[in-house]
C-alpha positions as CSV (number, residue, x, y, z in Angstrom):
1,M,13.4,16.8,5.4
2,V,9.9,16.0,6.6
3,G,11.0,13.4,9.1
4,E,13.9,15.3,10.5
5,K,11.9,17.4,12.9
6,Y,10.3,14.3,14.3
7,K,13.5,12.3,14.5
8,N,15.3,14.9,16.7
9,S,12.3,15.6,19.0
10,E,11.7,14.2,22.4
11,H,9.2,11.8,20.9
12,A,11.8,10.1,18.6
13,R,12.1,6.4,18.9
14,D,13.6,5.5,22.3
15,D,12.1,2.1,23.5
16,T,15.4,0.4,24.2
17,D,14.4,-0.3,27.8
18,L,11.2,-2.0,26.6
19,Y,13.1,-4.6,24.6
20,H,15.2,-5.5,27.7
21,I,12.5,-5.7,30.3
22,D,12.6,-9.4,29.7
23,N,16.1,-10.4,28.5
24,T,14.7,-13.4,26.7
25,I,13.2,-11.1,24.0
26,T,15.6,-10.8,21.1
27,R,15.5,-8.9,17.9
28,K,17.4,-9.5,14.7
29,S,18.9,-6.0,15.0
30,D,18.3,-2.7,16.8
31,V,16.9,-1.0,13.8
32,D,16.5,2.7,14.2
33,I,14.1,4.6,12.0
34,D,16.4,7.1,10.3
35,D,14.8,7.5,6.9
36,D,14.5,11.1,5.9
37,T,11.2,10.7,4.1
38,I,7.9,8.9,4.7
39,T,6.9,8.7,1.1
40,S,8.0,6.7,-1.8
41,K,11.2,8.0,-3.5
42,S,9.6,8.6,-6.8
43,D,9.5,11.8,-8.9
44,V,5.9,10.8,-9.7
45,K,4.7,11.5,-6.2
46,I,3.9,15.2,-6.7
47,S,0.8,17.0,-5.4
48,A,-1.9,18.0,-7.8
49,H,-1.3,21.7,-7.1
50,A,2.5,21.5,-7.5
51,Q,3.0,19.7,-10.8
52,S,5.6,20.5,-13.4
53,P,4.1,22.8,-16.0
54,C,2.8,21.3,-19.2
55,P,5.5,21.2,-21.9
56,N,3.1,21.8,-24.8
57,S,-0.6,22.2,-24.5
58,K,-1.7,21.4,-28.1
59,K,-4.3,18.6,-28.7
60,E,-5.8,16.9,-25.7
61,K,-4.2,13.5,-25.1
62,V,-6.4,10.4,-24.7
63,I,-5.5,7.6,-22.2
64,L,-7.4,4.3,-22.5
65,L,-7.8,1.9,-19.6
66,Y,-7.9,-1.3,-21.7
67,T,-8.4,-3.6,-18.7
68,P,-9.5,-1.4,-15.8
69,K,-9.7,-2.6,-12.3
70,R,-13.2,-2.4,-10.8
71,W,-12.4,0.7,-8.8
72,E,-10.8,2.4,-11.8
73,D,-14.0,1.8,-13.8
74,E,-16.2,3.2,-11.0
75,I,-14.0,6.2,-10.4
76,I,-14.1,7.2,-14.0
77,R,-17.8,6.8,-14.3
78,I,-18.6,8.7,-11.0
79,F,-15.9,11.3,-11.6
80,P,-15.7,12.0,-15.3
81,D,-13.5,15.1,-14.7
82,F,-11.0,13.1,-12.7
83,M,-8.1,14.5,-14.8
84,S,-9.2,18.2,-14.6
85,D,-6.6,19.0,-11.8
86,C,-3.7,17.9,-14.0
87,S,-1.4,20.6,-15.4
88,C,-1.8,19.0,-18.9
89,R,-5.0,18.3,-20.8
90,C,-5.9,14.5,-20.9
91,Q,-9.0,12.5,-21.2
92,L,-9.3,9.1,-19.4
93,I,-11.6,6.7,-21.2
94,L,-12.8,3.1,-21.0
95,D,-14.1,2.7,-24.6
96,R,-12.0,0.1,-26.4
97,T,-13.4,1.1,-29.8
98,K,-11.2,4.2,-29.4
99,F,-8.0,2.1,-29.2
100,E,-6.6,3.5,-32.4
101,E,-7.0,7.1,-31.5
102,S,-5.6,6.7,-27.9
103,D,-2.3,8.3,-27.2
104,A,-1.6,5.8,-24.3
105,V,-3.1,2.4,-23.4
106,I,-3.0,1.0,-19.9
107,F,-3.1,-2.7,-19.4
108,V,-3.6,-4.2,-15.8
109,I,-1.4,-7.3,-15.6
110,D,-3.6,-9.3,-13.3
111,L,-6.6,-8.9,-15.7
112,M,-4.7,-10.0,-18.8
113,P,-6.0,-13.6,-18.8
114,K,-9.4,-12.2,-19.6
115,V,-8.1,-10.6,-22.7
116,T,-8.5,-12.8,-25.8
117,T,-7.2,-10.4,-28.5
118,I,-4.8,-7.5,-28.4
119,P,-5.0,-4.9,-31.2
120,K,-1.8,-4.0,-33.0
121,K,0.1,-1.1,-31.5
122,R,-0.2,2.1,-33.4
123,N,3.1,3.9,-34.3
124,G,3.8,6.5,-31.7
125,Q,1.3,5.0,-29.2
126,V,2.5,4.5,-25.6
127,W,1.7,1.2,-23.8
128,I,1.7,1.1,-20.0
129,F,1.6,-2.0,-17.9
130,S,0.0,-1.6,-14.5
131,Q,0.6,-3.9,-11.6
132,F,-1.5,-3.6,-8.4
133,E,-1.4,-7.2,-7.2
134,S,1.8,-8.9,-5.9
135,A,4.0,-10.8,-8.2
136,D,3.2,-14.0,-6.2
137,Y,-0.5,-13.4,-6.7
138,I,0.0,-12.9,-10.4
139,A,2.1,-16.0,-10.8
140,K,0.0,-18.4,-8.7
141,E,-3.5,-17.0,-8.8
142,V,-3.6,-15.4,-12.2
143,K,-1.3,-18.1,-13.6
144,L,0.9,-15.7,-15.6
145,K,3.2,-18.5,-16.7
146,I,0.4,-20.3,-18.4
147,M,-0.6,-17.3,-20.4
148,D,3.0,-16.5,-21.5
149,K,2.7,-17.8,-25.0
150,R,-0.8,-16.6,-25.5
151,V,-0.4,-13.0,-24.3
152,M,2.9,-12.1,-22.9
153,D,5.0,-12.6,-26.1
154,K,2.8,-9.9,-27.8
155,F,4.1,-7.4,-25.3
156,K,7.8,-7.9,-25.9
157,R,9.4,-4.6,-26.9
158,A,5.9,-3.1,-26.9
159,V,5.5,-1.8,-23.3
160,N,7.0,1.7,-22.8
161,W,6.2,2.4,-19.1
162,T,5.2,0.6,-16.0
163,M,2.9,1.7,-13.1
164,G,2.5,-0.1,-9.8
165,Y,3.5,-0.5,-6.2
166,R,7.2,-1.3,-6.9
167,R,9.5,1.7,-6.4
168,D,11.4,0.9,-9.6
169,S,8.2,1.4,-11.6
170,D,8.1,4.4,-14.0
171,F,5.0,5.6,-12.1
172,V,4.8,4.5,-8.4
173,F,1.4,4.0,-7.0
174,V,1.2,3.5,-3.2
175,H,-2.0,2.6,-1.4
176,G,-1.9,5.6,0.9
177,D,0.5,8.3,1.9
178,F,1.3,10.8,4.7
179,S,1.8,14.5,4.6
180,T,3.0,17.1,7.1
181,R,0.3,19.0,8.9
182,S,0.0,22.4,7.2
183,G,-0.8,24.3,10.4
184,G,2.0,22.8,12.4
185,P,1.9,20.1,15.2
186,D,-1.6,19.4,16.6
187,E,-1.0,19.0,20.4
188,H,-4.6,17.8,21.0
189,I,-4.7,15.0,18.4
190,L,-3.9,12.4,21.0
191,D,-6.8,13.2,23.3
192,K,-9.0,10.8,21.4
193,V,-6.4,8.1,21.5
194,R,-6.1,8.4,25.3
195,E,-9.8,8.3,25.7
196,D,-10.2,5.2,23.5
197,Y,-7.5,3.4,25.5
198,K,-9.5,3.6,28.7
199,S,-11.9,1.0,27.3
200,K,-9.4,-1.3,25.5
201,S,-9.3,-4.8,27.0
202,E,-8.3,-7.0,24.0
203,T,-4.8,-7.5,22.6
204,A,-5.0,-7.9,18.9
205,A,-7.5,-7.7,16.0
206,W,-7.2,-9.2,12.6
207,F,-9.5,-8.5,9.6
208,V,-8.9,-11.0,6.8
209,S,-10.7,-11.9,3.6
210,H,-8.2,-14.3,1.9
211,C,-8.0,-17.5,4.0
212,K,-5.0,-19.2,2.4
213,T,-2.1,-17.0,1.4
214,M,1.4,-17.2,-0.1
215,S,2.8,-15.4,3.0
216,K,1.3,-18.1,5.3
217,R,0.0,-15.3,7.5
218,E,-2.7,-17.6,8.8
219,D,0.0,-20.0,10.1
220,Y,1.9,-17.1,11.7
221,V,-1.2,-15.9,13.5
222,E,-1.8,-19.4,14.7
223,L,1.6,-19.4,16.3
224,M,0.9,-16.0,17.9
225,R,-2.2,-17.5,19.5
226,K,0.0,-19.7,21.7
227,D,0.7,-16.6,23.8
228,I,-1.8,-13.9,23.1
229,K,-5.5,-13.6,22.1
230,V,-6.1,-12.6,18.5
231,D,-9.7,-11.7,17.5
232,E,-10.3,-12.6,13.9
233,Y,-13.0,-10.9,11.8
234,G,-14.0,-11.3,8.2
235,A,-14.7,-14.0,5.6
236,C,-12.2,-16.5,7.1
237,A,-13.5,-16.2,10.7
238,N,-16.6,-17.4,12.6
239,R,-16.7,-14.1,14.4
240,K,-19.0,-11.6,12.7
241,L,-19.6,-8.0,13.7
242,P,-23.1,-6.6,13.4
243,N,-23.5,-3.7,11.0
244,C,-20.0,-4.4,9.7
245,P,-20.3,-5.0,5.9
246,Q,-17.4,-5.7,3.7
247,Y,-16.1,-2.3,2.9
248,H,-16.5,-1.0,-0.6
249,I,-13.4,0.1,-2.5
250,L,-14.7,3.6,-2.9
251,E,-15.1,3.8,0.9
252,S,-11.5,2.7,1.4
253,W,-10.4,5.4,-1.0
254,G,-12.4,8.1,0.7
255,L,-14.7,8.6,-2.2
256,R,-17.9,7.3,-0.5
257,P,-19.1,7.8,3.1
258,S,-18.2,4.8,5.2
259,S,-20.9,2.3,6.0
260,S,-18.7,0.2,8.2
261,G,-18.7,2.1,11.5
262,A,-18.8,-1.0,13.6
263,C,-15.6,-2.3,12.0
264,S,-13.8,0.9,13.0
265,N,-15.3,0.9,16.5
266,V,-14.0,-2.5,17.3
267,L,-10.4,-1.2,16.6
268,D,-10.8,2.1,18.4
269,E,-12.6,0.8,21.5
270,K,-11.5,-2.8,22.1
271,H,-8.1,-3.6,20.7
272,K,-4.6,-2.4,21.3
273,F,-2.9,-3.9,18.2
274,Y,-4.0,-4.6,14.7
275,L,-2.3,-7.4,12.7
276,S,-1.5,-5.8,9.3
277,F,-0.2,-8.9,7.5
278,E,0.1,-8.9,3.7
279,N,-1.0,-11.9,1.7
280,S,2.4,-12.0,-0.1
281,L,6.0,-11.2,1.0
282,C,7.2,-9.2,-2.0
283,R,9.5,-6.3,-2.7
284,D,7.7,-3.0,-1.9
285,Y,4.3,-4.7,-1.6
286,V,2.2,-2.7,0.9
287,T,-1.5,-2.3,0.7
288,E,-4.0,0.0,2.3
289,K,-4.2,-2.3,5.4
290,S,-0.7,-1.1,6.3
291,L,-1.1,2.5,5.3
292,H,-4.1,4.9,5.6
293,H,-6.7,2.3,6.5
294,V,-5.3,1.3,9.9
295,M,-3.3,4.4,10.6
296,R,-6.5,6.4,11.0
297,H,-7.5,4.5,14.1
298,S,-6.4,4.4,17.8
299,V,-4.6,1.1,17.4
300,I,-0.9,0.2,16.8
301,P,-0.3,-1.8,13.6
302,V,1.9,-4.8,13.7
303,M,3.3,-5.1,10.1
304,R,4.4,-8.3,8.3
305,S,5.3,-7.9,4.6
306,G,8.2,-7.9,2.2
307,A,8.5,-4.1,2.2
308,N,10.7,-1.7,4.1
309,H,8.0,0.1,6.1
310,T,10.4,2.9,7.2
311,I,10.0,4.2,3.6
312,F,6.3,4.3,3.7
313,N,5.2,5.0,7.3
314,P,6.0,7.7,9.7
315,P,8.7,7.1,12.3
316,H,7.7,5.0,15.4
317,S,4.2,4.4,14.1
318,F,4.2,0.7,13.8
319,I,5.8,-2.6,15.0
320,D,7.7,-4.6,12.4
321,A,7.4,-8.4,12.9
322,S,10.6,-9.0,10.9
323,E,12.6,-7.2,13.6
324,F,12.0,-10.0,16.0
325,S,13.9,-13.3,16.1
326,S,10.8,-15.4,16.6
327,V,7.0,-15.3,16.9
328,R,7.4,-15.8,20.7
329,D,9.6,-12.8,21.0
330,L,7.0,-10.7,19.1
331,T,4.1,-11.8,21.2
332,L,6.1,-11.3,24.5
333,F,6.9,-7.8,23.4
334,L,3.3,-7.0,22.6
335,K,2.2,-8.3,26.1
336,I,4.8,-6.1,27.8
337,L,4.1,-3.0,25.7
338,G,0.3,-3.5,26.1
339,S,0.7,-3.2,29.8
340,K,2.4,0.1,29.6
341,P,0.0,2.9,28.3
342,K,2.8,5.5,28.4
343,E,4.9,3.5,26.1
344,M,2.0,2.7,23.8
345,F,1.1,6.4,23.4
346,K,4.5,7.1,22.0
347,Y,3.4,5.1,18.9
348,F,0.8,7.8,18.2
349,E,3.1,10.9,18.6
350,W,3.5,10.9,14.8
351,K,-0.2,12.0,14.5
352,K,0.8,15.4,15.8
353,F,3.0,16.0,12.8
354,Y,1.4,14.0,9.9
355,T,-1.9,13.2,8.4
356,S,-2.7,10.1,6.4
357,E,-4.0,10.4,2.8
358,Y,-6.3,8.2,0.8
359,P,-4.9,6.1,-2.1
360,I,-7.0,8.1,-4.6
361,K,-4.5,11.0,-4.3
362,N,-1.5,8.9,-5.3
363,W,-3.4,7.4,-8.2
364,Q,-4.4,10.8,-9.4
365,R,-0.8,12.1,-9.1
366,S,0.5,9.2,-11.2
367,M,-2.2,9.6,-13.8
368,C,-1.4,13.4,-14.0
369,E,2.3,12.6,-14.5
370,I,1.5,10.1,-17.2
371,C,-0.5,12.8,-18.9
372,R,2.4,15.3,-18.7
373,R,4.9,12.9,-20.1
374,L,2.7,12.2,-23.1
375,Y,3.3,15.7,-24.2
376,E,7.1,15.0,-24.6
377,P,7.2,11.2,-25.0
378,E,10.7,11.3,-26.7
379,K,12.2,12.5,-23.5
380,Y,10.9,9.4,-21.6
381,S,11.3,6.9,-24.5
382,R,12.0,3.3,-23.4
383,L,10.9,-0.3,-24.2
384,Y,10.7,-3.3,-21.9
385,E,12.4,-6.3,-23.5
386,D,11.1,-9.0,-21.1
387,L,8.1,-7.9,-19.0
388,H,7.7,-11.3,-17.4
389,K,11.2,-11.1,-16.0
390,W,10.7,-7.6,-14.8
391,I,7.6,-8.7,-12.8
392,M,8.9,-12.0,-11.4
393,K,12.7,-11.6,-11.2
394,P,13.8,-8.0,-11.4
395,N,17.6,-7.6,-11.5
396,D,17.8,-11.5,-11.4
397,E,16.4,-11.5,-7.9
398,D,13.1,-13.0,-7.0
399,A,10.4,-10.3,-6.5
400,C,8.8,-12.4,-3.7
401,Y,10.1,-14.9,-1.2
402,F,8.8,-17.8,0.9
403,P,8.2,-17.1,4.6
404,K,11.1,-18.1,6.8
405,D,9.7,-16.9,10.1
406,L,7.2,-19.6,10.9
407,F,8.7,-20.9,14.1
408,W,7.7,-20.2,17.7
409,K,11.2,-19.7,19.2
């Protein structure tokens, strides 16, 4: 498996001594990274050049994005041949007047309150519900419960497939991925990391745009500041970086040259750690801030989310806040680790073996698989009885949870 070579190498996780340098640091458990894969366990996650053959290439299928996200809209307009790499022939459109002739219609759940009318589903048409935002965000910001009677009832036993960040979705979309280096390990990849660390003087950086969140990450960071310095940048902070505009979604996806060099420089040149804290603590909810966006820099990400990061990230590439018994234990560990460059460099050994991919590749893979399945829909036939329950309480368990780690020690 892709992680096996790394697991058994001399660079495998072995930081036990670090945890016991100060015997007051406690962790909830000694969690070893023993997952065999660093990608989502979904049959959807196939590369564009290694797809299953098309079952039947008759008439081209049409997929309508009924409520596209802004980035979906832009991608289609800028890259009209986006689906050309798929093994089957499909056309991706935005024109709602072609609803009747569309073979599949994709609805984005967090944009549904903006929809006033929903056309009647054509016989044989496939409806797909797409979820990119967390269930917490949908419930509290989009107010899904309020729109139940107006919209959600119309989707009972009408939705065939789901697409989103959850690993139990029919089509899993993750905001970034990692692949094994095709030419073998790159022994020189850490040269830049070592060079960058010569100038690092600050402990942690935090880029944040949503000031009040369901995960209470702002309260968690305030507790961390009792013991370490956290430099905060973005809409919620007074600290501004010159020549550091809010990044555009196409830049984040690698589809437009970056205009935010100063933002990257502050991570590479000044800070040892980056606080990659999600706005919600939900099952499988991981965004680009925890995947390709931060993993491209010479900084160690400190993760706080509701996901199991060993599934999504390479071994020994991050620090998981949930492994520590208190905020104090985490900050103490960061202080000790930050004073030991040799130990810190071990968190970058994964770069020798893996490269990070932009989210656009995962979205394209999912769209290509949707296209392929449209050629044999009877094989994948299903209906969702209660979509609201699937989103908010899958398997009778809450999709999200309230933070229980907001204490100093």
